[in-house]
C-alpha positions in Angstrom: 10.2 21.5 -12.6 7.6 18.8 -13.0 6.4 17.1 -9.9 6.0 13.4 -10.0 2.6 12.0 -9.2 2.2 8.7 -7.4 -0.6 6.2 -7.1 -1.0 5.2 -3.5 -2.8 2.0 -2.3 -3.8 2.1 1.4 -5.8 -0.2 3.6 -4.8 1.3 6.9 -7.3 1.2 9.7 -8.7 4.6 10.5 -11.2 4.2 13.3 -13.5 7.0 14.5 -10.8 8.3 16.8 -8.4 8.7 13.9 -10.4 10.9 11.7 -7.8 13.6 11.9 -5.1 11.1 10.7 -7.2 10.0 7.8 -7.8 13.6 6.7 -4.0 14.4 7.1 -3.3 11.5 4.7 -5.9 12.6 2.2 -4.8 16.2 2.3 -1.1 15.4 2.3 -1.5 13.4 -0.9 -3.8 15.6 -2.8 -1.4 15.9 -5.7 -1.4 12.1 -6.0 -4.0 9.4 -6.6 -4.9 7.6 -3.5 -6.9 4.4 -3.3 -8.4 3.9 0.1 -9.7 0.5 1.2 -10.9 -1.0 4.5 -8.4 -3.1 6.5 -10.0 -6.4 5.4 -9.5 -5.5 1.8 -6.0 -6.7 1.5 -5.9 -7.0 -2.3 -6.4 -10.7 -2.8 -9.2 -10.0 -5.3 -11.4 -7.3 -6.9 -10.8 -3.6 -7.0 -8.3 -3.6 -4.2 -6.0 -6.0 -6.1 -6.4 -4.1 -9.3 -5.5 -0.8 -7.5 -2.4 -2.4 -5.9 -1.1 -3.6 -9.3 -1.4 0.0 -10.6 0.1 1.6 -7.5 3.6 3.0 -6.8 3.2 3.0 -3.1 1.5 0.5 -0.7 0.6 1.5 2.8 -1.1 -0.9 5.2 -1.1 -4.6 5.0 -1.0 -5.7 1.4 -1.2 -9.4 0.7 2.4 -10.7 0.4 1.6 -13.1 -2.4 0.0 -10.3 -4.5 3.1 -8.1 -4.0 5.1 -10.7 -5.9 3.2 -9.8 -9.1 3.2 -6.0 -8.7 5.6 -4.4 -11.2 5.1 -0.7 -10.3 5.7 -0.6 -6.6 8.5 1.6 -5.4 7.7 1.7 -1.7 5.9 -0.6 0.6 5.1 0.6 4.1 3.7 -2.1 6.4 1.8 -0.6 9.2 1.9 -3.5 11.7 4.4 -4.5 14.3 4.6 -8.0 12.9 6.1 -8.6 9.5 6.5 -12.4 9.4 4.1 -12.7 6.4 6.6 -10.5 4.5 9.8 -12.1 5.8 10.2 -14.5 2.8 13.0 -15.2 0.5 10.9 -14.8 -2.7 9.6 -11.4 -1.5 13.0 -10.2 -0.5 14.3 -11.1 -3.9 11.5 -9.4 -5.7 12.0 -6.2 -3.7 15.8 -6.3 -4.2 16.6 -6.9 -0.5 19.1 -9.6 -1.0 
């Protein structure tokens, strides 16, 4: 059976105390492509934005406006307690949440 490979975009904050967590993510996704960015790189431009458009999974705090133009995303995991930037009618419609 063929195993599906996913492209994963991530801008989760891994500080010095979270080195183990970062390594767990990298090791746990070794069969997939993972694009790691710093927290401030929220995909509004440049390489981070290009990577998000190619990705199947987003983990962290992707820009809500950029998500509207992403065709490949199957799973978005927001890593913050607040989600008001994502609580929008246009985004819910895009994600099929209505």
